[in-house]
C-alpha positions in Angstrom: 0.0 0.0 0.0 2.9 2.3 0.8 4.3 2.0 -2.7 1.0 2.7 -4.3 0.6 5.9 -2.3 4.0 7.1 -3.2 3.5 6.3 -6.8 0.0 8.0 -6.8 1.5 11.1 -5.1 4.3 11.3 -7.7 1.8 11.0 -10.6 -0.3 13.8 -9.1 2.7 16.0 -8.4 3.9 15.5 -12.0 0.6 16.2 -13.6 0.6 19.1 -16.0 -2.2 20.8 -14.0 -0.2 20.5 -10.8 2.9 21.9 -12.4 0.9 24.8 -13.8 -0.5 25.4 -10.4 3.0 25.5 -8.8 4.2 27.9 -11.6 1.3 30.2 -11.1 1.9 30.3 -7.3 5.6 31.1 -7.9 4.8 33.8 -10.5 2.3 35.5 -8.2 4.7 35.3 -5.2 7.4 37.0 -7.3 5.1 39.8 -8.7 6.1 43.3 -7.7 3.3 44.8 -5.6 1.5 47.8 -6.9 2.4 51.0 -4.9 -1.0 51.1 -3.1 -0.5 47.5 -1.8 3.0 48.3 -0.7 1.7 51.2 1.4 -1.2 49.1 2.6 1.2 46.3 3.6 3.4 48.7 5.6 0.4 50.1 7.4 -1.1 46.6 8.0 2.2 45.3 9.5 2.2 48.2 11.8 -1.3 47.3 13.0 -0.4 43.6 13.5 2.8 44.4 15.4 1.0 46.9 17.6 -1.8 44.3 18.4 0.7 41.5 19.2 3.0 43.8 21.2 0.2 45.6 22.9 -1.5 42.4 24.2 1.7 40.9 25.2 3.2 43.9 27.0 0.3 46.2 28.0 -2.1 43.2 28.7 0.0 40.5 30.2 2.8 42.8 31.3 0.3 45.3 32.7 -1.2 42.5 34.8 2.1 41.6 36.2 2.9 45.3 36.9 -0.3 45.6 38.8 0.5 42.5 40.8 3.9 43.9 41.6 2.4 47.3 42.6 -0.1 45.5 44.9 2.7 43.5 46.5 4.8 46.6 47.2 1.9 48.4 48.6 1.1 45.6 51.1 4.7 45.5 52.2 4.8 49.2 52.8 1.3 49.3 54.4 -0.4 46.0 55.3 -3.6 47.9 55.7 -4.0 48.3 52.0 -4.7 44.6 51.6 -8.3 44.2 50.5 -8.8 47.8 49.4 -10.2 48.5 46.0 -8.1 50.0 43.2 -9.3 52.7 40.8 -10.4 49.9 38.4 -12.3 48.0 41.2 -9.8 45.3 41.8 -9.0 44.0 45.3 -5.4 44.7 46.3 -3.5 41.5 47.0 -6.0 39.3 45.2 -5.7 37.9 41.7 -9.0 37.0 39.9 -9.3 35.2 36.7 -12.0 37.6 35.3 -10.0 40.6 36.4 -6.9 39.3 34.7 -8.7 38.3 31.5 -10.4 41.7 31.4 -7.2 43.6 31.8 -5.3 41.5 29.3 -8.1 41.6 26.6 -9.6 45.0 27.1 -6.5 46.9 28.3 -4.1 45.1 25.9 -6.4 45.4 22.9 -7.6 48.9 23.6 -4.0 50.0 24.2 -3.0 48.1 21.0 -5.5 50.1 18.9 -4.2 53.4 20.2 -0.5 52.3 19.8 -1.3 51.0 16.2 -2.6 54.5 15.3 0.5 56.3 16.7 3.0 53.7 15.3 1.5 53.6 11.8 1.4 57.4 11.6 4.9 57.9 13.1 6.8 54.9 11.6 7.8 56.5 8.3 8.9 59.7 10.2 11.5 57.9 12.2 14.8 56.8 10.6 15.8 53.1 10.7 18.9 53.9 12.7 18.0 54.4 16.3 14.3 53.5 15.7 14.2 51.3 18.9 15.4 54.2 21.0 13.0 56.8 19.5 10.1 54.3 19.7 10.9 53.7 23.4 11.0 57.4 24.2 7.7 58.0 22.3 5.9 55.1 23.8 7.1 55.8 27.3 5.5 59.3 27.1 2.3 58.4 25.2 1.6 55.2 27.1 2.8 56.7 30.4 0.2 59.3 30.2 -2.5 56.6 29.9 -1.4 55.3 33.3 0.1 58.2 35.2 -2.8 60.5 36.0 -3.1 62.8 39.0 -6.7 61.8 39.5 -5.9 58.2 39.6 -6.5 57.0 43.2 -4.0 54.1 42.6 -1.2 56.5 42.8 -2.5 57.5 46.3 -3.0 54.1 47.9 -0.3 52.2 46.1 3.1 53.0 47.6 5.9 53.7 46.9 4.4 56.1 44.4 7.6 57.1 42.7 8.4 53.4 41.9 4.8 53.0 40.4 5.2 56.1 38.2 8.5 54.7 37.0 7.2 51.2 36.6 4.3 52.1 34.3 6.4 54.6 32.3 9.0 51.8 31.7 6.3 49.4 30.8 5.0 51.7 28.2 8.4 52.2 26.8 8.9 48.5 26.7 5.7 48.1 24.7 7.2 50.5 22.0 10.3 48.5 21.8 8.5 45.2 21.3 6.1 46.7 18.8 9.0 47.9 16.7 10.9 44.7 17.0 7.9 42.7 15.9 7.3 45.1 13.0 10.9 44.7 11.9 10.8 40.9 12.1 7.6 40.7 10.0 9.0 43.1 7.4 12.3 41.1 7.1 10.5 37.9 6.8 8.5 39.3 3.9 5.2 38.9 5.8 2.3 39.5 3.5 4.5 40.2 0.5 2.2 38.4 -2.0 -0.6 40.3 -3.6 -3.1 38.3 -1.6 -1.2 38.8 1.7 -0.7 42.5 1.0 -4.4 42.9 0.2 -5.4 41.3 3.5 -3.0 43.5 5.3 -4.5 46.6 3.5 -8.0 45.5 4.6 -6.7 45.0 8.2 -5.0 48.4 8.1 -8.3 50.1 6.8 -10.3 48.4 9.6 -7.8 49.4 12.2 -7.8 52.9 10.9 -11.6 53.1 11.2 -11.2 51.9 14.9 -8.5 54.4 15.6 -10.6 57.2 14.1 -13.7 56.2 16.0 -11.7 56.1 19.3 -10.2 59.5 18.5 -13.5 61.0 18.0 -15.2 59.3 21.0 -12.2 60.2 23.4 -12.1 64.0 22.5 -14.0 64.7 25.7 -11.9 62.5 28.0 -8.5 62.5 26.2 -8.4 65.6 23.9 -4.6 65.6 23.6 -4.6 62.0 22.2 -7.5 62.7 19.8 -5.9 66.0 18.6 -2.5 64.4 18.1 -3.9 61.5 16.1 -5.9 63.8 14.0 -2.9 66.0 13.2 -0.7 63.0 12.6 -3.3 61.6 10.2 -3.6 64.9 8.3 0.1 64.7 7.6 0.5 61.0 7.1 -2.5 60.4 4.7 -1.3 62.8 1.9 2.2 61.2 2.1 0.6 57.7 1.8 -1.4 58.9 -1.1 1.7 60.2 -2.7 3.5 56.9 -2.2 0.6 55.0 -3.6 0.0 57.1 -6.8 1.7 59.6 -9.0 0.3 62.5 -7.1 2.9 64.5 -5.2 1.9 65.9 -1.9 2.7 69.6 -1.1 6.4 70.2 -0.3 5.5 71.8 3.1 3.7 68.5 4.1 6.9 66.5 3.5 9.1 69.1 5.3 6.8 69.6 8.3 6.1 65.8 8.9 9.2 65.1 11.0 8.8 68.3 13.0 5.2 67.4 13.8 6.3 63.9 15.0 8.9 65.4 17.3 6.4 68.0 18.6 3.8 65.3 19.5 6.4 63.3 21.5 7.6 66.5 23.2 4.1 67.4 24.2 3.5 63.9 25.6 6.7 64.1 27.7 5.7 67.5 29.1 2.3 66.1 30.0 3.8 63.1 31.6 6.4 65.1 33.6 3.7 67.5 34.8 1.4 64.6 35.9 4.4 63.0 37.7 5.2 66.3 39.5 1.6 66.7 40.7 1.5 63.1 41.9 4.8 63.1 43.7 4.5 66.7 45.2 3.5 66.7 48.9 -0.1 67.8 49.3 
């Protein structure tokens, strides 16, 4: 029976239709992507990297960071055991539903915002030193999502300074992981076929709609994030259109894009340092 199967497989593999199918697959895989799909692939890879890195670092890593914060608070003040955090979790207790909620909601929500920033900022950052710049940008942008003066966690969870540093470093780590995943996917030619690039383009468009929706919805609660995403999009979209077509964006857009990226990161660091100062200042 084994010989019959091998012979049958050989005959099928050598069939003219099978050979034609393999040749077509090879031809399609070697086709040069149209400019629009190239742009869509880059944007889509940004979204995939942000989703994976965000869930891993902001979700799983965020849960571990909260556990560490709770443990440090109990060591400093045993009376904090059993108190509720700002998110409604009991200090010193790990629950399955709380952990899953943080990993899925916090990680995915953070990933969507991270994907928006990374997709819009990626082409503004040079390859050399990209990890360092991403860490600085993510530490400030993500740090502002955690470090808030009105967050009760920074009152009951001591030492406060270590918690501020912990969540800032966690955010910076998320940026490094996202950039590393993005680079690995790009080097491995992830989605380099027309079909793969088309799927990444669709994924990127879907992610863009989510980011845009969150930006509009969060204007009241997070006006800085919403405004920054809108400004970055107004600069990045013409550049993407120019890369995907023969249309050339205005020269001032090309020249002002790096300055706007630097300005956004600078504003986020100012906001973060101001919040840390308010939290750490004696009342």
